[in-house]
Every structure is written in structure tokens, then in C-alpha cells.
C-alpha positions as CSV (number, residue, x, y, z in Angstrom):
1,M,8.5,-5.8,2.8
2,S,9.7,-5.4,-1.0
3,T,8.6,-1.9,-2.7
4,E,6.7,-2.1,-6.2
5,T,8.6,-1.2,-9.3
6,T,7.3,1.6,-11.0
7,Y,8.2,3.5,-14.1
8,K,8.3,6.3,-11.7
9,N,10.7,4.8,-9.3
10,A,13.1,4.2,-12.1
11,G,12.9,8.1,-12.7
12,V,10.0,8.9,-15.4
13,D,7.3,10.7,-13.8
14,I,4.6,10.3,-16.7
15,D,2.1,12.3,-14.6
16,K,4.6,15.6,-14.5
17,A,5.2,14.7,-18.2
18,N,1.2,15.2,-18.7
19,D,1.3,18.2,-16.6
20,F,3.4,19.8,-18.5
21,I,1.6,19.4,-21.8
22,E,-1.4,20.6,-20.5
23,R,0.4,23.7,-19.1
24,I,2.5,24.5,-22.3
25,K,-0.8,23.9,-24.6
26,P,-2.2,27.4,-24.4
27,L,1.2,29.0,-25.3
28,I,1.7,26.7,-28.2
29,K,-1.7,27.7,-29.5
30,T,-0.7,31.3,-29.5
31,T,1.7,30.4,-32.6
32,A,-1.3,28.6,-34.7
33,R,-1.4,29.5,-38.5
34,K,-4.7,28.7,-40.1
35,E,-3.0,26.2,-41.9
36,V,-2.7,24.1,-38.5
37,V,-5.2,21.3,-38.6
38,S,-4.2,19.3,-35.5
39,G,-3.7,20.4,-31.7
40,I,-1.1,19.3,-29.2
41,G,-0.8,15.9,-27.9
42,G,-1.4,13.7,-31.1
43,F,1.0,11.2,-32.9
44,G,2.4,13.8,-35.1
45,G,1.4,17.6,-36.1
46,L,-1.1,17.9,-39.2
47,F,-0.1,21.1,-41.3
48,R,-2.5,21.9,-44.7
49,L,-0.6,23.2,-47.6
50,D,-2.8,25.2,-49.9
51,P,-1.9,24.2,-53.5
52,T,-3.2,27.3,-54.9
53,K,-0.6,29.4,-53.0
54,L,2.5,28.5,-55.1
55,K,2.5,27.1,-58.4
56,N,5.4,25.2,-58.3
57,P,6.3,25.2,-54.7
58,I,9.6,23.6,-53.0
59,L,9.5,22.9,-49.3
60,V,12.9,23.9,-47.3
61,S,13.9,22.2,-44.1
62,S,16.3,22.9,-41.3
63,T,17.1,21.4,-38.2
64,D,19.4,22.6,-35.3
65,G,20.3,22.6,-31.9
66,V,21.9,26.3,-29.5
67,G,24.9,24.3,-28.6
68,T,26.8,24.9,-25.6
69,K,25.2,28.0,-25.0
70,L,22.8,25.9,-23.1
71,K,25.8,25.7,-20.6
72,I,25.1,29.5,-19.8
73,A,21.6,29.2,-19.4
74,Q,22.3,26.5,-16.8
75,L,25.0,28.8,-14.8
76,L,22.7,31.5,-14.7
77,D,19.3,29.3,-14.4
78,K,17.6,31.5,-16.6
79,H,15.8,29.7,-19.3
80,D,13.3,31.7,-20.7
81,T,15.3,32.8,-23.8
82,I,17.1,30.0,-25.1
83,G,14.1,28.7,-26.9
84,I,14.5,31.9,-28.9
85,D,18.2,30.9,-30.0
86,L,16.4,27.2,-30.6
87,V,13.7,28.7,-33.5
88,A,16.4,31.2,-34.7
89,M,18.8,28.7,-35.8
90,S,16.4,26.7,-38.0
91,V,14.1,29.5,-39.4
92,N,17.2,31.9,-40.3
93,D,18.7,29.0,-42.5
94,V,15.3,28.5,-44.1
95,V,14.5,32.3,-45.2
96,V,18.3,32.3,-46.5
97,Q,16.8,30.2,-49.3
98,G,13.7,32.6,-49.9
99,A,11.4,30.0,-47.9
100,E,8.7,31.4,-45.6
101,P,8.9,29.4,-42.8
102,L,5.6,27.1,-42.2
103,F,6.2,25.1,-38.9
104,F,8.5,23.9,-36.3
105,L,9.0,21.0,-34.0
106,D,11.0,21.0,-30.8
107,Y,12.8,18.2,-29.4
108,L,13.7,18.7,-25.3
109,A,16.0,15.8,-23.4
110,T,16.2,16.0,-20.2
111,G,17.3,13.9,-16.8
112,N,14.0,14.8,-15.0
113,I,11.2,17.1,-16.0
114,E,11.3,20.2,-13.9
115,L,7.9,21.7,-14.6
116,E,8.7,25.5,-14.1
117,K,12.1,25.3,-16.3
118,S,10.6,23.3,-18.8
119,V,7.4,26.0,-19.4
120,Q,10.0,28.4,-19.6
121,I,12.1,27.0,-22.1
122,V,8.9,26.1,-24.3
123,D,7.9,29.6,-23.7
124,G,11.0,30.8,-25.6
125,I,10.2,28.7,-28.3
126,V,6.6,30.1,-28.7
127,Q,8.3,33.7,-28.7
128,G,10.7,32.5,-31.4
129,C,7.9,30.9,-33.3
130,K,5.9,34.4,-32.9
131,Q,8.9,36.5,-34.4
132,A,9.2,34.2,-37.5
133,G,5.5,33.8,-38.0
134,C,5.5,30.2,-37.8
135,T,3.4,27.6,-35.9
136,L,5.0,25.4,-33.0
137,I,3.0,22.3,-34.3
138,G,4.5,19.8,-31.9
139,G,7.6,18.2,-30.2
140,E,9.0,15.6,-28.1
141,T,9.7,16.0,-24.3
142,A,12.2,12.9,-23.2
143,E,12.7,12.4,-19.9
144,M,16.3,10.3,-19.4
145,P,17.3,10.0,-16.0
146,G,21.0,8.6,-15.8
147,F,21.8,10.1,-19.0
148,Y,21.7,13.7,-17.9
149,K,22.8,15.1,-14.5
150,Q,20.3,16.9,-12.5
151,G,19.5,20.3,-13.9
152,E,20.9,19.5,-17.4
153,Y,18.7,19.3,-20.7
154,D,19.3,19.5,-24.2
155,L,17.7,21.0,-27.0
156,A,17.1,20.4,-30.9
157,G,14.6,22.4,-33.3
158,F,13.3,21.5,-36.7
159,C,11.7,23.7,-39.2
160,V,10.0,23.7,-42.6
161,G,9.3,26.3,-45.1
162,M,8.2,26.7,-48.9
163,V,9.4,28.8,-51.6
164,E,8.2,29.3,-55.3
165,A,10.8,27.4,-57.2
166,D,11.4,30.7,-59.2
167,K,12.0,32.7,-56.0
168,L,14.8,30.0,-54.7
169,I,17.7,32.0,-53.6
170,D,20.7,30.2,-54.0
171,G,23.1,32.7,-55.1
172,S,23.7,31.8,-58.6
173,T,22.8,34.8,-60.2
174,I,25.4,37.2,-57.9
175,S,27.8,39.1,-60.0
176,I,30.7,41.1,-60.1
177,N,29.7,44.6,-58.7
178,D,27.0,43.5,-56.5
179,R,27.2,44.9,-52.9
180,I,26.7,43.1,-49.6
181,I,24.8,44.6,-46.8
182,G,24.9,43.0,-43.4
183,L,22.1,43.0,-40.4
184,A,23.6,43.7,-37.1
185,S,23.5,40.7,-35.0
186,S,22.3,40.7,-31.1
187,G,25.7,39.5,-30.0
188,L,27.1,36.0,-30.1
189,H,23.8,34.4,-31.4
190,S,24.5,30.7,-30.9
191,N,28.1,29.8,-32.4
192,G,31.4,30.0,-31.0
193,F,30.1,29.3,-27.5
194,S,33.0,26.6,-26.7
195,L,35.7,28.9,-27.4
196,A,33.9,32.0,-25.6
197,R,33.5,29.8,-22.4
198,N,37.1,28.8,-22.7
199,V,38.3,32.2,-22.6
200,L,36.1,34.1,-20.7
201,L,35.0,31.6,-17.6
202,E,38.1,29.2,-17.8
203,K,41.3,31.6,-18.8
204,G,39.8,34.9,-17.8
205,K,38.4,33.3,-14.4
206,L,35.1,35.3,-15.3
207,K,31.9,34.8,-13.4
208,V,28.7,34.6,-15.1
209,D,27.4,37.4,-13.1
210,E,30.6,39.5,-13.4
211,K,30.3,42.7,-15.0
212,V,33.6,44.0,-17.5
213,A,34.3,47.3,-18.2
214,G,32.7,48.2,-21.8
215,L,30.0,45.8,-21.3
216,A,26.6,47.1,-20.6
217,Q,25.3,43.7,-19.1
218,T,26.9,40.9,-17.0
219,I,29.2,38.5,-18.8
220,G,26.3,35.9,-18.5
221,L,23.7,38.2,-19.7
222,E,26.0,39.6,-22.6
223,L,26.4,35.7,-23.6
224,L,22.4,34.8,-23.2
225,E,21.2,37.6,-25.5
226,P,19.0,35.8,-27.7
227,T,19.7,35.1,-31.3
228,R,18.2,37.8,-33.6
229,I,15.3,36.4,-36.2
230,Y,15.5,38.1,-39.4
231,V,12.5,36.4,-40.7
232,K,10.0,39.0,-41.1
233,S,12.3,41.8,-42.9
234,L,13.8,39.1,-45.3
235,L,10.3,38.0,-46.2
236,N,9.7,42.0,-46.7
237,L,12.2,42.5,-49.0
238,F,11.5,39.7,-50.9
239,K,8.5,40.9,-52.0
240,D,10.0,44.2,-53.7
241,F,13.5,43.3,-54.4
242,N,15.8,40.9,-56.4
243,I,18.2,39.5,-53.7
244,K,20.4,37.5,-54.8
245,G,22.0,36.0,-51.8
246,L,21.8,35.7,-48.1
247,V,24.1,34.4,-45.8
248,H,23.4,33.1,-42.2
249,I,26.4,34.0,-40.4
250,T,26.9,31.0,-38.0
251,G,29.4,28.2,-37.0
252,G,32.4,28.9,-39.5
253,G,31.6,32.9,-39.4
254,F,32.8,34.8,-42.2
255,Y,35.2,32.6,-43.9
256,D,33.5,29.2,-43.8
257,N,29.4,30.9,-44.3
258,I,30.2,33.3,-47.3
259,P,31.5,30.8,-49.8
260,R,28.6,28.8,-49.6
261,I,26.5,31.3,-51.7
262,I,29.3,32.9,-53.9
263,P,30.2,31.4,-57.5
264,Q,33.5,30.3,-57.9
265,S,34.5,33.2,-60.4
266,C,33.5,36.2,-57.6
267,R,35.0,36.6,-54.4
268,C,33.8,39.4,-51.4
269,I,35.5,42.1,-50.1
270,I,34.4,43.0,-46.9
271,S,35.1,46.1,-45.3
272,R,36.1,45.7,-41.7
273,N,35.2,49.6,-40.6
274,S,31.9,49.5,-42.5
275,W,30.2,48.6,-38.9
276,N,30.6,48.5,-35.0
277,I,31.7,45.3,-33.7
278,P,30.0,45.0,-30.4
279,P,32.2,45.0,-27.3
280,I,31.7,41.6,-26.3
281,F,34.1,40.3,-29.1
282,K,36.9,42.6,-28.3
283,V,36.6,41.2,-24.6
284,I,36.8,37.9,-26.0
285,K,39.9,39.0,-28.5
286,D,41.8,40.4,-25.5
287,I,41.4,38.1,-22.6
288,G,42.1,35.1,-24.9
289,H,44.6,36.7,-27.2
290,V,42.9,35.4,-30.0
291,E,43.5,36.1,-33.7
292,E,41.6,38.6,-35.7
293,K,41.2,35.6,-38.6
294,E,40.1,33.1,-36.2
295,M,37.5,35.8,-34.5
296,F,36.0,36.0,-38.0
297,R,36.0,32.9,-38.8
298,V,34.1,31.6,-35.4
299,F,31.8,34.1,-34.4
300,N,29.7,36.8,-36.6
301,M,31.5,39.8,-34.8
302,G,28.5,41.7,-34.9
303,I,26.8,40.7,-38.3
304,G,24.3,37.9,-38.3
305,M,23.0,38.1,-42.0
306,M,24.4,39.0,-45.3
307,I,22.2,40.0,-48.2
308,V,23.5,40.4,-51.6
309,V,21.9,42.5,-54.3
310,A,22.7,44.6,-57.0
311,E,24.5,48.1,-56.7
312,K,21.1,50.0,-58.2
313,E,19.2,48.4,-55.4
314,S,21.3,48.7,-52.4
315,K,20.5,52.0,-50.9
316,E,16.7,51.5,-51.7
317,V,16.8,48.1,-49.7
318,L,18.9,50.1,-46.8
319,D,16.4,52.4,-46.5
320,R,13.8,49.8,-46.2
321,L,15.7,47.5,-43.7
322,A,15.8,51.1,-41.3
323,I,11.8,51.3,-41.7
324,L,11.8,47.7,-40.5
325,G,13.8,48.3,-37.5
326,E,17.1,46.6,-38.4
327,K,20.5,47.9,-38.3
328,A,22.1,47.4,-41.8
329,Y,25.1,48.1,-43.1
330,Q,26.8,48.2,-46.4
331,I,29.8,46.2,-45.4
332,G,31.4,45.1,-48.7
333,V,31.1,44.7,-52.6
334,V,31.6,41.3,-55.1
335,E,34.5,41.3,-57.1
336,K,35.9,39.2,-60.0
337,R,38.4,36.4,-58.6
338,E,41.2,34.9,-59.9
339,S,42.2,31.4,-59.5
340,N,44.4,31.9,-56.7
341,Q,42.4,34.8,-54.9
342,D,40.5,33.4,-51.3
343,L,36.9,33.7,-51.8
344,V,36.6,36.2,-49.0
345,C,38.7,38.9,-48.1
346,F,39.1,41.8,-45.7
347,T,40.1,45.3,-46.1
């Protein structure tokens, strides 16, 4: 007797996918802004731009993933914070250009939908959107049996923001004697995990549930600490201060991200001892015998965001950040650069 061939038999469960949508609708609704026109389930998300809000608006977009940090979530079978990382990577990139994140879309690809796990992932995305003040306007869940192994999944995120044209932050006004303020990270954020996993789990042969001297949590929880979202604090600064430049310290660390906004006539002098480097970075450095320059090129080393301001405003900015609950440090200064000097220098 032949068995009827169905999509479900082939590995794709449409009914479960529909159940998933119904489960996450109430979560997504909690992120809605007044500009949202559509609900979840349509062919596209609708968002009404208010043409009177800005005189000459520029839309700013960003897309990113979480990288191999997903491996840690899967090893721990803990999926409720990885969505925060997904949102953070895009909204932090949008806000560094002076833009307010407006809406976010997600893409979740997996072999087979595991309902509870998928709801946890989306709940993290919802929490990230709330932290950033943007709405989760839509997304896609792709069930791809035969492509992803059982239990594996991948994530991508997409954010759109808006900024007034004359308020765009691009680093062009950065000048000699400006001050560099660093905002503390919450840990590794979402970059450098291929090196971190190689050092800690392969070379160091540590287990994700293992405690290491100097760390408050197990290795797995330390690595899975969600990326800090700086959006609301920075939007607050934009109202009252002239922010000349912002650097989101992601892949490439200090050496590759700072040059993205610093004029060629300038260089940044960073003081290594101006902030406390979190213990996890020392653990990676010591176990892996990683050179210091490599550490600063791969990881954020405890500084997730940099702000460049005029010297006269630096103290007020630091005071405001403290009120906003950010750990902030004056970590450097902008100097004149000679033709043979590097753009980034440590002292």
C-alpha cells in the first residue's frame, strides 16, 4: 500500500508554522509604534512615515546576523537572549549615523520548527526591539529540512531608521583635540566567537557549563551574555549635544572600526588603562596566548560603543551618560596625524 506524499512527510509542517505565527503575534504586538499600519501575517509590513516630522529625512538601513554565537546558544539549549543580539547588531549600526531605528524584520531558518524554541528566539527579538524603541514589523521563518541539521538554526535581521539630513553623523567634523568616550560593553557582544570558541572550547577543552576563576558565570553564560543596545541613551544625547562621531565596536575591533569615521588628517590615541577590561577577555588571551593587538582587532575589549565630542562637552556628556545608566569612560583623544602614522594608536 503506497503512502501518500505530503509536504509534512517531506519535512515541512505548515500547521506547526501557523501555530508558531499565532503564538508570537501577541509578543510582536507589544513592540508596535503608532506608525505601524499592518499586523503580522500579511505579505509585507506597512509603516507610515510622518512627512511633517523631519524636513529632509534620510532613511538608514542595516542588516546583520549573530554569527557563531548561535553555536553557544545551541550548546546550552538556551535561546531566549540570542534575539536581543540580533536586534542589537543592526540597531546599533543605525543609531551611530544619528538615526532613530523605526522598524525591524527578522529571518529565522531552521531544519524543522521546534515551537517552544522558536517562540523563545522571537521573544528575545521582541525584547531587543523594546530596548531599541523600534517595532518588529514582520519577518520570515523558513523550514528547510535536509539543509540544517536537527536543532540548528540561523538568524538574520534587518533594520530601517530615519535621520534629518543635517543631523547625519558621519565623522566629517571630527577635529584635533576632540575627546573619545567609551561606553562599556556587556561582554563579547556578537563578534569574535570563532576565535573565542577555538580558544576556550577546543584548545582550552572547557565545557560550556564549567566555571573559570575570575568569571562570575559559567563559560557558556559568559559568552551568551546579550549585546548591549545603546539606542535610547544615544538618542537622548543627540537632543542636547553635538556628537561628532560614533563607532560601534563590532568585527574588526578597535583597529578596523575606528578608521571608518576618523578623517585621514587625524588619529585616535587610546589609553589602555582608562577602563576596566572584563575578565572574559583576559581568560581568552591567557588560554589562547593571543597577542594584545590581535585581541583589540577581534574583540570590543569591554568598549561596545565610542562617542567623539568636543573637549568642552566631554564632561557634560559623561555626566549625562551616568544618569542614563551607562558605564562611560574618557578613553582617548584625537590628534593630528602625520602621513606615516597609524590612525589608531594605544598608549
